[in-house]
C-alpha positions in Angstrom: 35.3 78.6 -37.6 37.2 77.4 -40.7 35.8 78.7 -44.0 34.9 75.9 -46.4 36.4 76.0 -49.8 36.3 74.3 -53.2 39.7 73.4 -54.8 39.9 74.1 -58.5 40.6 70.8 -60.3 41.9 72.4 -63.5 45.5 72.0 -62.7 48.1 71.7 -65.5 50.0 68.9 -63.8 47.1 66.6 -62.9 47.4 62.9 -63.6 45.8 61.9 -66.9 43.3 59.1 -66.9 42.6 59.1 -63.2 39.3 57.5 -62.1 38.8 60.5 -59.8 38.9 63.0 -62.7 35.7 65.1 -62.7 34.6 63.7 -59.3 33.5 65.9 -56.4 34.8 64.8 -53.0 33.9 66.2 -49.6 36.9 66.5 -47.2 35.8 66.9 -43.6 39.1 66.3 -41.8 40.7 69.1 -39.8 43.1 71.7 -41.3 45.9 71.7 -42.5 45.6 68.0 -43.5 42.3 68.8 -45.3 44.0 71.2 -47.7 46.9 68.8 -48.3 44.4 66.0 -49.2 42.5 68.4 -51.5 45.7 69.3 -53.4 46.5 65.6 -53.9 43.0 65.1 -55.3 43.4 68.2 -57.5 46.4 66.7 -59.2 44.2 63.7 -60.2 41.6 66.0 -61.8 39.1 65.8 -59.0 37.3 68.7 -57.2 37.6 68.7 -53.4 35.3 70.7 -51.1 37.1 71.4 -47.9 34.7 71.6 -45.0 36.3 70.6 -41.7 33.9 69.6 -38.9 36.6 69.6 -36.2 39.1 72.4 -35.4 42.1 72.6 -33.2 42.0 74.4 -29.9 43.9 74.3 -26.6 42.9 71.5 -24.1 40.5 72.4 -21.4 43.4 72.4 -18.9 46.7 73.4 -20.5 48.7 73.2 -17.3 49.6 69.5 -17.4 51.0 70.1 -21.0 53.2 73.0 -19.8 54.3 71.1 -16.7 55.3 68.0 -18.8 57.3 70.1 -21.3 59.1 71.8 -18.4 60.3 68.4 -17.0 61.0 66.3 -20.0 64.2 64.8 -18.4 62.0 62.7 -16.2 60.9 60.6 -19.3 62.7 57.9 -21.3 60.6 58.7 -24.4 58.0 61.0 -25.9 55.3 59.4 -28.0 53.4 61.1 -30.9 50.5 59.6 -32.8 49.3 62.7 -34.6 50.8 65.5 -36.6 48.6 68.0 -34.5 50.4 67.0 -31.3 53.8 67.4 -33.0 52.9 70.9 -34.2 51.7 72.0 -30.8 54.8 70.5 -29.2 57.2 72.3 -31.6 55.3 75.6 -31.3 55.5 75.8 -27.6 58.2 78.2 -26.3 59.3 76.0 -23.4 62.9 74.9 -23.8 63.0 71.3 -25.0 66.7 70.3 -24.7 68.0 67.8 -23.8 65.2 65.6 -25.3 64.5 62.0 -24.5 64.0 59.4 -27.3 61.1 60.4 -29.6 58.6 57.9 -31.1 56.3 58.6 -34.0 53.4 56.5 -35.2 54.1 56.9 -38.9 56.1 58.7 -41.6 53.8 61.7 -41.9 54.0 62.4 -38.2 57.8 61.7 -38.2 58.4 64.1 -41.1 57.4 67.2 -39.1 59.8 66.1 -36.3 62.6 65.5 -38.9 62.0 68.9 -40.4 62.6 70.4 -37.0 65.9 68.7 -36.7 64.8 65.8 -34.5 65.3 62.1 -35.1 62.1 60.1 -34.3 61.8 56.3 -34.3 59.0 54.9 -36.5 57.6 51.4 -36.7 58.8 49.3 -39.7 55.1 48.8 -40.6 53.3 51.9 -39.2 49.6 51.0 -38.6 48.6 52.5 -35.3 49.3 53.1 -31.7 49.3 49.4 -30.8 52.0 48.6 -33.3 54.1 51.5 -32.2 53.8 50.3 -28.6 54.9 46.8 -29.6 57.9 48.1 -31.5 58.9 50.3 -28.6 58.7 47.3 -26.2 60.8 45.2 -28.5 63.5 47.7 -29.4 63.8 49.6 -26.1 62.7 47.2 -23.3 64.7 49.1 -20.6 62.8 52.4 -21.1 60.4 52.7 -18.2 58.5 56.0 -18.3 56.9 57.7 -21.3 55.1 60.9 -22.1 52.2 60.5 -24.5 51.2 63.8 -26.1 47.8 63.5 -27.9 44.4 65.0 -28.4 42.2 65.4 -25.3 39.9 62.8 -26.9 41.6 59.6 -28.3 41.9 55.9 -28.2 43.8 54.1 -25.4 45.2 51.1 -27.2 48.8 52.3 -27.0 48.5 53.2 -23.3 46.9 49.9 -22.5 49.7 47.9 -24.3 52.5 49.7 -22.5 50.9 49.6 -19.1 50.2 45.9 -19.4 53.9 45.5 -20.0 54.7 47.4 -16.8 55.6 50.7 -18.3 54.6 54.1 -16.8 52.7 56.3 -19.3 51.8 59.9 -18.6 48.9 60.8 -20.9 48.9 64.6 -21.4 46.4 66.4 -23.7 48.4 68.7 -26.0 45.3 69.9 -27.8 41.5 69.4 -28.2 39.5 68.9 -31.4 36.3 70.9 -31.1 33.3 70.2 -33.4 32.0 73.0 -35.6 28.5 74.0 -34.5 26.9 73.8 -38.0 27.6 72.2 -41.3 28.1 75.0 -43.8 25.1 75.7 -46.1 26.9 75.2 -49.4 28.1 71.7 -48.4 24.5 70.9 -47.3 23.2 72.2 -50.6 25.7 70.0 -52.5 24.5 66.9 -50.6 20.9 67.8 -51.2 21.6 68.2 -54.9 23.3 64.8 -54.9 26.4 66.3 -56.4 29.0 64.8 -54.0 30.6 61.6 -55.3 32.5 60.5 -52.3 33.3 61.3 -48.7 36.5 59.8 -47.2 36.6 59.7 -43.4 40.1 59.7 -41.8 38.9 59.2 -38.2 35.9 57.8 -36.5 35.2 61.0 -34.5 35.2 63.1 -37.7 32.7 60.8 -39.2 30.5 60.8 -36.2 30.6 64.6 -35.8 29.8 65.1 -39.5 26.8 62.6 -39.3 25.4 64.4 -36.3 25.6 67.8 -38.1 23.2 66.5 -40.8 19.5 67.2 -40.3 17.9 64.3 -38.3 15.1 63.6 -40.7 17.2 63.6 -43.9 20.7 62.5 -42.9 20.4 59.0 -44.4 18.9 60.3 -47.6 21.6 62.9 -47.9 24.3 60.2 -47.8 22.5 57.9 -50.2 24.6 58.9 -53.3 28.3 59.5 -52.2 30.6 56.6 -51.5 31.5 56.6 -47.8 35.0 55.5 -47.2 36.8 54.7 -43.9 40.5 54.9 -43.4 40.6 51.8 -41.2 38.5 49.1 -39.6 38.4 51.2 -36.4 37.0 54.2 -38.4 34.5 51.9 -40.0 33.3 50.6 -36.7 32.8 54.1 -35.4 30.8 55.0 -38.5 28.6 52.0 -38.1 28.1 52.7 -34.4 26.9 56.2 -35.4 24.4 54.7 -37.8 26.3 55.4 -41.0 26.8 53.1 -44.0 30.3 52.0 -44.9 31.1 51.4 -48.5 34.9 51.2 -48.5 37.6 50.4 -46.0 41.2 51.4 -46.6 43.4 48.6 -45.4 46.5 50.6 -45.1 47.0 53.9 -43.3 47.6 57.2 -45.1 46.1 59.6 -47.5 47.7 58.0 -50.5 46.2 54.6 -49.7 42.8 56.2 -49.2 43.0 57.9 -52.6 44.1 54.7 -54.2 41.1 52.9 -52.6 38.7 55.5 -54.0 40.3 55.4 -57.4 39.8 51.6 -57.6 36.2 51.9 -56.4 35.4 54.3 -59.2 37.2 52.2 -61.7 35.0 49.3 -60.8 31.8 51.3 -60.7 
């Protein structure tokens, strides 16, 4: 289990005058993204409590992943929609040359591939899997078969879009995100003391797991004070389905846009 931590906000280079200065935010997304987000908040003078509710582990059956990596030449392209899938792919010892074309859903995912010496293609306006599929169909209509490496649990919009266009897509689980069994006591105490100012949720599943870890009889009361922010409309819908309130929706993807949305909300509060 990942150990929760509080990031010290008293950093010499933090941005003066930020509306997040002095605020306590709870970051529940998986590592290492949670720590990266916390450092960004730290530079704005905020305090971030890192308490992931999902952690990375191998898929239930790793054989299809190893089989796919051993036969990459059968594909016209490999699709990545998460940094976790990229890391697992790059860390696997199976030889990966020659490689087919590589597609990444956004710049953050692409940056890991670029750092490894690869050249991924990224949508002009990276928003999600559906947009990536549309760009792929427009720019490479002759490509027929794709390997989609993703989490064991995930949305199917990209697969549906490609298959409706007559493309073959092999969905292979590169990893699984397992929920932590308990919310750590200090995080629960901070919620009980109404000290947490905001909780940004970067995926619907993270929000749902977090909500279900709260005590049944007090979960709504514990979330009465903090602003509850969703990265996207899809995340917001998942939050509402779970029974959560949604205060803010970030209308552009990415950590920077989420932080800007929170800053604006606190400016107006």
